[in-house]
DOSEVEX-752229 format. One record per residue: residue in one letter; x, y, z of N, C-alpha, C in turn. Coordinates in steps of 0.1 Angstrom, whole numbers, plus 2048, in hexadecimal, padded with zeros to 3 digits. Atoms other than C-alpha are relative to their C-alpha. Layout:
// DOSEVEX-752229
AXYZXYZXYZ ...
// end
This chain:
// DOSEVEX-752229
X8098067F777DE70BFB8067FD80E X7FB8027F3782E6FC218007F1803 X80080E7FC78BE4DC327F37FB804 X80D8047FB769E4DC437F67FE7F4 X80980280B757E52C228047F47F7 X7FB80C80876DE38C107FB7F3807 X80480C7F8765E1FC2C7F17FD7FE X80E801802740E26C277FD7FB7F2 X80280480D742E22C028047F17FD X7FB80E802755E01C057F87F6809 X8078097F773DDF2C1F7F67F87F8 X80A809807726DD5C167F47FF809 X80D8007F8702DDAC227FB7F2801 X80680D7FF6EDDBCC2D7FB7FA7F4 X80680580C6DBDB8C0C80B7FB7F7 X7F58048086FCDB7BFA8077F4805 X7FA80C7FA709D9DC137F97F37FB X80880B8056EDD86C088037FD7F1 X7FD80280E6F5D8CBE480E7F97FE X7F280680071AD84BEA8007F2804 X80180D7FB710D65BFD7FB7F77F5 X80580880B6FCD58BDF80A7FE7F5 X7F680280B718D5FBC780C7F8804 X7F58097FB733D4FBDD7FB7F1800 X80580E80071DD30BE17FF7FB7F2 X80080480E719D2FBBB80E7FD7FC X7F280480373FD30BB88047F3806 X7FD80D7FA741D13BD07FB7F57F8 X80680B808729CFEBBB8087FE7F3 X7F980180D73CD06B9B80E7FA802 X7F28037FF75FD00BAA8027F3807 X7FE80B7F875ACE3BC28027F37F7 X80080C809756CCBBA480D8007F8 X7F3800808778CD6B958097F4805 X7F68097FB78BCBEBAC7FA7F4808 X80580A7F7772CA9BBF8007F27FB X7FF80E806774C8CBA680E7FA803 X7F38067FF799C89BAC8027F680B X7FF8097F5796C79BCE7FA7F27FD X80780D80377FC5EBBF8067F97F4 X7FB80680D794C57BA08057F1802 X7FC80E7FE7A5C37BAF7F47F7801 X80C8087FE783C2ABBA7F97FE7F2 X80780180D774C32B988077F77F7 X7F8809808791C21B877FD7F1803 X80380E7FC78AC01B9B7F27FC7FD X80E804801764C01B9B7FB8007F2 X8057FF80E75EC0CB7780A7FA7F6 X7F680580977EBFDB6880580A7F7 X7FC7F5808789C1EB5B8108007FE X7F27FF8037ABC22B4A80580E805 X7FB7F37FD7C3C3FB527FB80A7F7 X8067F680A7B7C50B327F2803804 X80E7FE7FC793C4CB3D7FF80880D X8007F87F379BC5AB6080480E7FC X7FD7F28047ABC78B4F7F48077FA X80C7FA80678BC7DB3A7F680480B X8097FD7F5776C7BB5A80580D808 X7FB7F57F878DC94B6C7FF80D7F8 X8007F480878ECACB4E7F28047FA X80D7FE806769CA9B437FA80D805 X8067F47FA75DCC4B5B80780D7FB X7F87F4804779CDDB537FF8027F1 X8017FF80E776CD5B2E7F38087FC X80D7F9802751CE0B2E80180F804 X7FE7F27FB759CFFB438088087F6 X7F77F8808776D0AB2E7FB8037F2 X8047FE80E765D05B0C7F38087FE X80D7F9801744D16B147FF80D808 X8017F57F774BD30B2E7FF80E7F9 X8007F3807752D4DB167F28027F9 X80C7FF807733D46B027F480380A X80B7FE7F671CD43B2080180D808 X7FF7F37FA72BD61B307FB80C7F8 X8057F6809723D76B127F18007FF X80F8028006FFD68B117FB80780D X8047FA7F36FCD72B3680080F800 X7FF7F2801708D95B2E7F48077F9 X80B7FA8086EBD9AB167F27FC806 X80D8057FD6CED84B227FD80080F X8037FF7F16D3D87B4880A7F7807 X7F68077F86EED7DB607F97F880B X8078087F66D5D72B7B7FA7F47FA X80680C8076C3D5BB6280A7F57FE X7F680A8036E3D4AB588057FA80D X7FC8057F26EDD47B7D7F77F5805 X80B8097FB6CCD36B858007F37F8 X80080C8096CED1FB6780C7F6804 X7F48087FC6F1D13B717FE7F980D X8038077F36E6D0CB957F67F57FE X80B80A8026C7CF9B898067F47F9 X7FA80C8076DBCE3B7080A7F9808 X7F68077F86F5CDBB8A7FA7F4808 X80680B7F86DDCC4B9C7FE7F37F8 X80180D8086D4CAAB8180D7FB7FB X7F38058056F7CA9B748087F980C X7F98067F5704CA1B977FA7F2802 X80680D7FF6EBC84B998047F67F5 X7FB80880B6F5C77B7780E7FB802 X7F28047FD71AC76B818007F680B X7FF8087F4713C66BA27FC7F17FD X80580E804701C48B928047FC7F2 X7FC80480D714C45B728047F1800 X7FD80F800717C20B6880D7FD7FA X7F3803807738C23B5480880D7FE X7F77F4801755C3BB4E7FB80A7F5 X8057F780A745C49B2E7F5809804 X80B7F87FA725C54B3F80580A80A X7FB7F77F5738C62B5C80880C7FA X7FA7F580674EC77B457F68097F9 X80B7F880672FC83B337F980880B X8067F97F571FC8CB5480880C805 X7F67F67FC73EC9FB5E80080C7F6 X8017F580A73CCB3B3D7F4808802 X80C7F97FE718CBCB4380080880D X7FE7F87F3721CC7B6780880C7FD X7F77F480473CCDDB587F880A7F9 X8097F7807722CECB417F780880A X8087F97F670CCF5B5F80980A807 X7F77F77F972AD04B7180480C7F7 X7FD7F580A732D19B517F580A800 X80B7F67FF70FD28B5480080880E X8017FB7F3713D2EB7980C809804 X7F47FA7FA737D38B8080380E7FA X7FC7F280573ED56B687F680B805 X80A7F57FB71ED68B7480380480E X7FD7FC7F272AD67B9880A80C800 X7F67F57FF748D7DB917FB80C7F8 X8057F5807737D93B777F5808809 X8097FA7F771BD9AB9180780780B X7F87F97F5735DA2BAC80580D7FA X7FA7F4806746DBAB947F580B7FD X80B7F6803724DCBB8B7FA80680D X8087FC7F4715DCDBAE80980580B X7F77FB7F5734DD6BC380A80A7FA X7F67F680474DDF3BC180980380B X7F67FC7F776CE00BD18067F5808 X7FA80A7F877BDEDBEE7F77F4802 X80980B7FE75CDD8BF28017F67F4 X7FE80980B761DCBBCF80D7F8800 X7F38067FF786DC4BD47FF7F480A X80180A7F677EDB0BF47F77F57FB X80A80A805760D9EBE38077F77F6 X7F980780B776D94BC580A7F6807 X7F68097FA792D87BDC7F97F5808 X80780A7F9779D74BF17FA7F67F6 X80580980A768D66BD280B7F77FB X7F580880578AD5ABC58047F680B X7FB8097F5794D4BBE77F67F5802 X80B80A7FD772D39BED7FF7F77F4 X80180980C770D2DBC980B7F77FE X7F4809801793D20BC78017F780C X7FE8087F5793D13BEA7F67F5800 X80A80A800772D00BE58047F57F6 X7FB80A809783CEFBC78097F6807 X7F68097F879DCE1BDF7F87F980B X8078067F5786CDBBFD7F67F67FC X80980B80576FCC7BE78067F2801 X7F980D7FE789CACBE87FE7FB80E X8028047F2786CABC0E7F27FA802 X80E8057FF760CA7C0C7FF7F37F9 X80080D807765C8CBF28067F5808 X7FA80B7F877DC79C097F87FC80B X8098037F5765C7BC267F57F77FB X80B808805749C6DC118057F27FC X7FB80D80575FC51C028047F780C X7FC8097F5768C45C257F47F7804 X80C8077FD744C39C287F77FC7F4 X80980280B733C3BC068077FC7F4 X7FA80480D738C31BE280680C7F8 X7F97F680774CC45BC97F780B7FB X80A7F680672DC56BBA7FC80B80A X8047F67F6726C68BDB80780D7FF X7F97F3801740C82BD47FA80A7F7 X8067F780A72CC90BB77F3805805 X80D7FB7FA70DC95BCD80280C809 X7FE7F57F671ECB0BE37FA80D7FB X8057F3805714CCDBCC7F18017FF X80F7FF8036EFCC4BC87F980880B X8077F87F76E2CD2BE980580E800 X7FC7F28006F8CF1BE77FA8077F4 X8057FA80C6ECCF7BC47F1804802 X80E7FD7FD6C8CF6BD07FF80D808 X8007F47F86D0D10BEB80480C7F7 X7FC7F58086E2D26BD17F48047F7 X80C7FD8086C3D23BBA7F6809807 X80A7F97F86ABD2EBD580580E804 X7FB7F37FB6C1D4ABE38028097F4 X7FE7F780C6C9D57BC07F38067FB X80E7FB8046A4D5ABB77FC80B80A X8047F67F669FD6EBD780880D800 X7F87F47FD6BCD86BDA8068067F3 X7F87FA80B6CCD8BBB77F780A7F8 X8087F78086C0DA9BA37FE7FB7F2 X80380580D6B0DA2B828098057F5 X7F67FA80A6C8DB9B6F80C805808 X7F47FC7FA6ECDC1B7780B8037F6 X7F77FB80A6FEDD4B5C8017F97F3 X80180780D6F3DBEB3E80080A7F5 X7FF7F780B6F9DCDB1C7F57FB7F5 X80B80380A6DDDCFB028067FF7F2 X7FA80280D6F1DC1AE57FE7F17FC X80180E8056F3DA1AD080B7F8805 X7F68097FB706D82ADA8077FB7F3 X7F880580B722D76AC38007F0801 X80280E800715D53ABE80A7F87F8 X7F580780872ED4AAA380D7FF808 X7F48017F774AD53ABA7FF7F680B X80280A7F673BD3EAD58027F27FC X7FE80E80673AD1FABF80E7FE7FD X7F280180475DD25AB38097FE80D X7F98017F376AD29AD77FE7F2806 X80280E7FB75AD08AE18087F67F8 X7F980A808768CF5AC480F801802 X7F27FE7FE78BD04AC98057FA80D X7FB8047F378ECFDAEE7FD7F1802 X80480E7FE77CCDBAEE80A7F77F8 X7F8808808790CCDAD180F800805 X7F37FF7FB7B1CD9AE08027F780C X7FF8087F47ABCC9B027FE7F17FD X80280E80479DCA9AF380C7FA7F9 X7F48048077BBCA7ADC80C7FD809 X7F58027F77D4CABAF87FE7F4809 X80280C7F87C3C8FB0B8047F37F9 X7FC80C8087CCC77AEF80F7FF7FE X7F28008027F1C80AF18077F3805 X7FA80D7FA7F8C60B068007F57F5 X7FF80A80B7F1C4CAE68098047F5 X7F67FC80B80CC5EAD27F980A7F6 X8057F780A808C73AB37F67F97F7 X80A8078087E8C63AA77F88097F7 X8087F88097D0C6EA8C7F6808808 X80A7F87F87B7C78AA780680C806 X7F97F57FA7D0C8EAB880280B7F5 X7FE7F680A7DACA0A987F48067FB X80D7FA8047B6CA4A8D7FB80A80A X8057F77F57ACCB3AAE80880D800 X7F77F47FF7CACCBAAE7FD8097F4 X8037F880C7C3CD6A8A7F2807801 X80D7F97FE79ECDDA9380280B80A X7FE7F67F67A9CF0AB280780D7FA X7F87F58067C2D06A9E7F68077F7 X8087F980A7A9D0DA827F4807807 X80B7F97F978CD15A9A80680C808 X7FB7F57F97A3D2AAAF80380C7F7 X7FD7F58097AFD3FA917F38077FC X80D7FB80478BD43A857F980880C X8057F97F4781D4DAA980680E801 X7FA7F37FE79AD69AAC7FD8097F4 X8047F880B792D75A897F2806802 X80D7FC7FD76ED76A937FF80B80A X8017F67F5775D8AAB380580E7FB X7FC7F3806786DA5A9E7F58077F8 X80A7FA809768DAAA887F2800806 X80E8007FA749DA2A9E7FD80D806 X8047F47FA735DC0AA98007FF80F X7FF8027F2733DB1ACC8077F3803 X7F880C7FE74FD98AD07FF7FA80E X7FF8067F3752D7FAEC80C806807 X7F37FA7FA775D8DAF280380D7F8 X7FC7F380677ADB2AEB80F800800 X7F180080079EDB0ADF80780C805 X7FA7F47FB7A4DD4AE780180180F X8018007F179ADCFB0B8097F5806 X7F680A7FB7B2DB1B0F80E8057FF X7F27FC8027D1DC5B0580780580C X7F97FC7F47D8DD5B278087F5807 X7F880A7F97F4DC3B397F97FB80D X8078047F47DEDC2B587F77F57FD X80A80A8047C6DACB458077F37FC X7FB80D8067DAD93B3080B7FA808 X7F58077F77F8D8EB487F97F980C X8078077F47E1D87B667F87F47FB X80880B8057CBD71B5080A7F47FD X7F680B8037EAD5CB448057FA80D X7FB8057F37F8D5AB687F57F7807 X80B8087FA7D6D4EB757FE7F37F9 X80280D8077D3D34B5980A7F6804 X7F58097FD7F5D25B607FF7FB80E X8008037F27F3D27B867F47F6804 X80B8087FC7D0D19B8B7FF7F37F8 X7FF80C8087D4D00B6E8097F6806 X7F68097FA7F3CF2B7E7FB7FA80D X8058057F37E2CF0BA07F67F57FE X80980A8027C5CDCB928067F37FB X7F880C8057DDCC5B7F8077F980B X7F98077F57F1CBFB9F7F77F9809 X80A8077F77D2CB7BB37FB7F37F9 X80480C8077C7C9EB9880A7F5802 X7F580A7FF7E9C8DB9A8027FC80E X7FD8027F27EEC91BBF7F67F6807 X8098097F97CEC7FBC98037F17FC X7FD80D8047D8C61BB480D7FB806 X7F38037FB7FCC62BC17FE7FB80F X8018037F27F2C62BE67F87F4803 X80780D7FE7D9C46BE28067F47FA X7FA80C8077EBC30BC980E7FD806 X7F38037FC80FC34BD480280080F X7FE7FF7F180DC3FBF97F57F8807 X80A8087FB7EEC29BFE7F780780B X80A7F97F87D9C44C0F7F27FB7FD X80F8028027B4C3EC147FB80D7F9 X8067F480679EC56C007FF80C80A X8027F57F6797C6AC2080E806804 X7F37FB7FD7BCC6CC298068087F5 X7FB7F980B7C5C77C067F980D7FE X8087F38007AAC92C0880580980C X7FC7F77F47B6C9EC2B80D8077FD X7F37FA8027D9CA5C1F7FF80C7F7 X8027F48087CBCBEC067F980B807 X8077F67F87B9CD1C2180880D801 X7F97F37FF7D5CEBC257FF8087F3 X8017F880D7D2CF4C007F3808800 X80D7F98007ADCFCC037FF80B80A X8017F67F67B0D0EC2480980C7FD X7F77F58037CED23C1A7FC8087F4 X8057F880B7BED2CBF97F680A804 X80B7F77FB7A0D3AC0B80680B809 X7FA7F77F77B5D4AC2780880B7F9 X7F77F78077CDD5AC0E7F880B7F9 X8087F68077B0D6DBFE7FE80C809 X8027F57F77ADD83C1D80C80A7FF X7F57F78027D1D91C1D8028047F2 X7FE7FC80E7D0D91BF77FA80D7FD X8077F48037B7DADBF680880C806 X7F87F57FA7CDDC2C0E80D8027F8 X7F37FF8077EDDB9BFB7FE8067F2 X8037FA80C7DDDC2BDA7FF810801 X8027F27FE7D3DE4BE880D807803 X7F47FA7FB7F5DEBBF780C7FE7F6 X7F480380880EDDBBDF7FC7FE7F1 X80380280E7FADD5BBF7FF7F17FC X80180D8057F3DB7BA980D7F97FD X7F3806804817DB2B9E8067F880B X7FA8077F4824DAABC17F87F5805 X80980B7FA806D96BCC8007F47F7 X7FF80B809806D80BAD80E7F9800 X7F28067FF82CD7BBAF8017F780C X7FF8087F4829D6FBD37F87F37FE X80880C80380DD57BC88077F67F8 X7F980A809821D48BAC80C7FA807 X7F58057F883FD44BC47FB7F4809 X80680B7F8827D2FBDA7FE7F47F7 X80280B80981ED1ABBC80E7F97FE X7F3806803843D14BB48057F880B X7FB8087F584BD09BD77F87F3802 X80980C7FF82DCF1BD88047F67F6 X7FD80980B835CE2BB680E7FA802 X7F28067FE85ACDEBBF8007F580A X80180B7F6852CCABDE7F97F47FA X80780C80683ACB4BCB8097F97F6 X7F780680A854CAEBB080C7F9807 X7F48057FA872CA8BC67FE7F780C X8018077F3865C9ABE77F47F6801 X80A80A800846C86BDE8057F37F9 X7FB80D804852C62BDB7FA7F6809 X80580B7F7848C40BEA80680280E X7FB7FE7F384AC44C0F80080E805 X7FF7F27FC847C6AC107F780280C X8077FD7F483BC78C317F48097FD X80C7F7802819C89C3580380E801 X7FC7F27FF82BCA9C3F8058057F2 X7FB7FC80D83BCAAC1C7F48027F7 X80C7FF809819CA4C0B7F980D804 X8087F57FC808CBEC2080680E7FD X7F97F3803823CD9C1C7FF8047F1 X8017FD80E821CD6BF67F28067FD X80E7FB8027FBCDBBF67FF80E806 X8017F37F97FECF8C0F80680B7F8 X7FA7F5808817D0CBFA7F88037F3 X8077FE80C803D06BDA7F2807803 X80D7F97FD7E2D10BEB80180E803 X7FE7F27FD7F0D30BF98038087F4 X7FD7FA80D7FFD38BD77F48037F8 X80C7FF8077DED32BC77F780B805 X8097F57FA7CBD49BDF80580E7FC X7FB7F38047E2D66BD87FF8037F1 X8007FF80E7E5D60BB37F28037FA X80D7FF8067C1D5BBAB7F880D805 X8067F47FB7B5D78BC180580C7F9 X7FB7F48077CCD91BB17FE8007F1 X80380180E7C7D84B8E7F18037FD X80E7FD8027A1D85B927FE80F801 X8027F27FE7A3DA9B9F8058087F4 X7F97F880B7BBDB5B847F87FF7F3 X80780380D7A7DA5B677F2808800 X80D7FA7FF785DB2B73801810801 X7FE7F27FF792DD5B7B8058067F3 X7FC7FB80D79FDD8B587F58027F6 X80B80080977CDD7B497F5809806 X80C7FA7FC75CDECB4A7F67F6804 X80B8097FB73DDDEB5B7F97F87F5 X80780680B72CDD7B3A8077F47FA X7F880B805748DBFB318037F680B X7FE8097F5746DAEB537FF7F17FD X80380E804738D8EB4480C7FB7F8 X7F4804808755D8DB2B80C7FE80A X7F58017F776ED93B477FF7F4809 X80180B7F7760D7AB5F8017F27F8 X7FF80C80875CD60B4380E7FE7FC X7F280180477FD67B378097FB80C X7F98047F478CD63B5B7FD7F1803 X80380E7FE779D42B5E8067F87F6 X7F980780A787D38B3D80F7FD803 X7F28027FD7AAD3EB498027F580B X7FF80B7F57A4D28B687FC7F37FB X80580D804790D0DB578077FB7F4 X7F780580B7A4D0CB3780D7FC805 X7F48047FA7C3D0BB4C7FF7F2807 X80280C7F97B4CEFB617FE7F47F6 X80280B80A7A8CDBB4280D7FD7F9 X7F38038087C9CDFB2F80A7FA809 X7F68067F77DFCD8B4D7FC7F2805 X80580E7FD7CACBAB578037F77F5 X7FD80880B7CDCADB3480F7FE7FE X7F28018027F2CB4B308077F880B X7F98077F57FDCA9B537FB7F1801 X80580E8007E6C8AB518067F87F5 X7FA80780C7F4C81B2F80F7FD804 X7F28037FC818C85B3C8017F580A X80080A7F6810C70B5A7FE7F27F9 X80380D807801C54B4480B7FC7F8 X7F580480981DC54B2B80C7FC808 X7F48047F8839C53B457FE7F4809 X80380C7F8827C3AB5B8017F47F7 X80080C809822C22B3D80E7FD7FC X7F2803805846C27B308087FA80B X7F88057F5855C22B537FD7F1803 X80480E7FD841C02B598047F77F5 X7FB80980B849BF4B3780F7FE800 X7F18027FE86EBFAB3D8037F680B X7FE80A7F586BBE6B5D7FD7F27FB X80480D80685ABCAB4980C7FA7F8 X7F5804809877BC9B3180D7FB808 X7F48047F8890BC5B4E7FE7F3807 X80380D7F987EBA6B5C8087F47F9 X7FB80C80688FB84B577F67F97F7 X80A80680987FB70B3A7F67F7807 X8098097F9871B57B537F4807806 X80B7F87F985DB72B667F88077F5 X8077F880B854B86B467F67F77F9 X809809807844B67B387F27FF807 X80D8007F8829B69B537F780B7FC X8087F480381DB8BB467FD8007F1 X8037FF80E80BB8AB257FF80E7FB X8007F3805808BA7B0E7F3808804 X80D7F97FB7E3BAEB1880180480E X7FE7FC7F27EDBADB3C80980C802 X7F77F57FF809BC5B367F980D7FC X8087F48047F0BDDB257F880580C X8097FD7F57D9BDBB4380880780B X7F77FA7F57F6BE3B5B80480E7FD X7FB7F3804802C01B477F580A7FE X80B7F78037DFC0FB417FD80980C X8037F87F47DBC1BB668067F980C X7FB8077F47E7C14B897F67F6805 X80B80A7FC7C5C03B908027F37F7 X7FE80C8087CDBECB7380C7F8805 X7F48077FA7EFBE3B837FB7F880C X8058077F47DDBDBBA37F77F47FD X80880B8047C4BC5B918097F47FB X7F680A8057E1BB2B808077F980C X7F98057F57F3BAFBA17F77F6808 X8098097F97D4B9EBB17FF7F37FA X80080D8087D6B83B9680D7F9800 X7F38077FF7FBB7CB9C80680280E X7FC7FE7F27FFB79BC180F7FE803 X7F28027FE823B6CBBE80880D7FC X7F97F580582DB8CBAC7F980D804 X8087F57FD814BA4BBB80880C806 X7F87F57FA82DBB8BD18098067F6 X7F77FB80A845BBCBB47F88097F6 X8087F8809829BC8B9D7FC80D806 X8057F47F981BBE1BB680C80A802 X7F57F87FE83EBEEBBE8058077F3 X7FC7FA80D846BF3B997F680A7FB X80A7F7804825C04B9380180D808 X7FE7F47F782BC1CBB180C8087FB X7F57F980584DC25BA47FE8077F3 X8047FA80D840C2AB817F780C801 X8097F57FD824C40B8E80780C805 X7F87F57FA83DC55BA28078077F5 X7F87F980B852C5BB837F68087F7 X8097F8808833C65B6F7FB80C807 X8047F47F8828C7CB8B80B80B7FF X7F57F680184AC8DB8B8018077F3 X8007FA80D84AC92B667F580A7FE X80C7F7802827CA2B6780280D808 X7FE7F47F7830CB9B8480C8097FB X7F57F8806850CC4B727FA80A7F6 X8077F7809839CD2B587FA80C807 X8067F57F8826CE6B7280A80A806 X7F57F77FA846CF3B828068097F6 X7FA7F880B854CFFB617F780B7FC X80A7F7805834D10B567FE80B80B X8017F67F6830D22B7880B809801 X7F47F7801853D2FB768008097F5 X8017F780C84DD3DB537F580B803 X80A7F67FD82DD4EB6080580B809 X7FA7F67F7841D5FB7C8098097F9 X7F77F780785BD6CB647F78097F7 X8097F880883FD79B4D7FA80B808 X8067F77F782ED8AB6A80A80B804 X7F67F77FC84ED9BB7680480A7F5 X7FB7F880C857DA7B537F58097FB X80B7F9807835DB2B467F5807808 X80C7FA7F981CDBBB6180580D806 X7FC7F37FC81CDE0B6A80180180F X7FE7FD7F1827DEDB8C7F4807806 X80C7FC7F980FDF9BA67FA80D7FB X8057F280480DE1EB9C7F98007F2 X80680180E806E16B777F47F8800 X80C8087FF7EEDFBB817F4808805 X80A7F87FA7DAE12B977FA80B7F7 X8047F58097D9E2EB7E7F77FA7F5 X80880680B7CCE17B637F27FC805 X80D8047FB7B0E08B797F880C803 X8077F47FD7A6E2BB847FA8067F3 X8057FB80D7A3E35B5F7F47F87FB X80B80980478DE17B577F4803808 X80C7FE7F8776E1EB747FA80E7FD X8057F2803774E44B6C7F88017F3 X8067FF80D76AE3DB487F57F67FE X80B80A801750E22B507F3807804 X80C7F97FC72DE32B4E7F77F8809 X8098087F771DE15B618057FF80E X7FA8017F3735E17B7F7F980780B X8077F87F5723E33B937F47F9805 X80D8057FC702E20B948027F1805 X7FE80E7FC712DFEB9C8047FF80E X7FE8017F170EDFABC17F87F5806 X80880B7F9704DDDBD77F4805807 X80C7FB7FA6EBDF4BE77F48007F6 X80A80080A6D8DF4BC67FA7F37FD X80580D8036D3DCFBC67F37FD806 X80E8037FB6AEDC7BC97FC7F37FB X80580D80569CDA6BC67F78027F3 X8087FF80D68CD9FBA47F1800803 
// end
């Protein structure tokens, strides 16, 4: 094909531009809620009296629902209609946002966040599967890269919007951001999306869907109880997760239409990029969860200031999607993802080593900037590699699996890093109690000690009741929180390093990667008719 003909094939006509706009806005609605609660966590802790464990539940509720249902809902969309699932997700996003905004207690708020994640699980996987079905060639590569950058960037920029709202309004206002966007997505989707886009006329593996939900949900919920030690609840949850997981994979090998076609996950372009995306994006979400609390609690930033310092992460994540498409085309996924993981490593190293009481804004901003740029490169290349490894008919599985890697990574890393933070924070603060002279220790009862170690907000509440010791209590809590932050970020740093090693060892080089993708596309019977020019309104 001549360069002129290739350019014409890769172009995006006006109708397709509207389709892409609808899908990108849908990705914004689904992603903005991943981190927007983080900036409000200190206020939620104070206003609703939430403990550190409850704050972790609120932060992970959204990703928990996404991770545990996205495979099942993606498969349902593959059969019953991707447009229908997309519209249902947009519609459900509105009432769940209202419920979260006006939640009267931490339990209702965590439940509302879970329902919001369920709406996002309906909406988000269909955005990528529709892109894969309706675009081809260079247009698809650019669309996937833009989808990855906009989706991931909106997850970070949501924090900025939340900070702006918190400067004037109450904590619940941050959850209302997605409601008007979801209404626009719903109306635009009804108008421009085609009624059919590569769906398969087969049955849905409902048994596999239930098992996947039980396995992921019980694992995440179990990890969230780690702060309480090896409890009966933890062991029960982990046993359920292991049993459901084994039954799920057994089911996938036998089901006529499995949620995950095990044969199609074997190529290294699929599973290596999926694992790299899981670790990278999961660690980013975990670091944002901890970073918002650190900057507000320890550095005493206002919610708006704490949100502003995350701006480089969101902007660079979006901006990185543009060179990512070119870099993927010229150097391949191996080089692009490797550079992205190096960005993660640099960002997490700065957070671990240089984030301490009194740290400058430049140090905070630089860490977010490196992590954001790394996320932009990693997620764009991982998304492209994973989707290019599959035929169009399995686009729902691919997009759902990709969403699973991101959301499962986010839920798991939020739970793990939040638990590590809570454990080290409480242990450090208790160690400082034991160092107090008996005369001072006598002023702090056992119940007061529990309140202080439950969360930073609890320590602030105690300090307000002991004005003579307030400064010492806050200083001890800040140091304890810093130690907990460092321990949690050490986990992210180690896991990102392991992902980079795996990528360099296992992911194919550019020539082998291109040959495999060309073979997949040549053997896909639906690919020739999958063009954005064919997209017609229902």
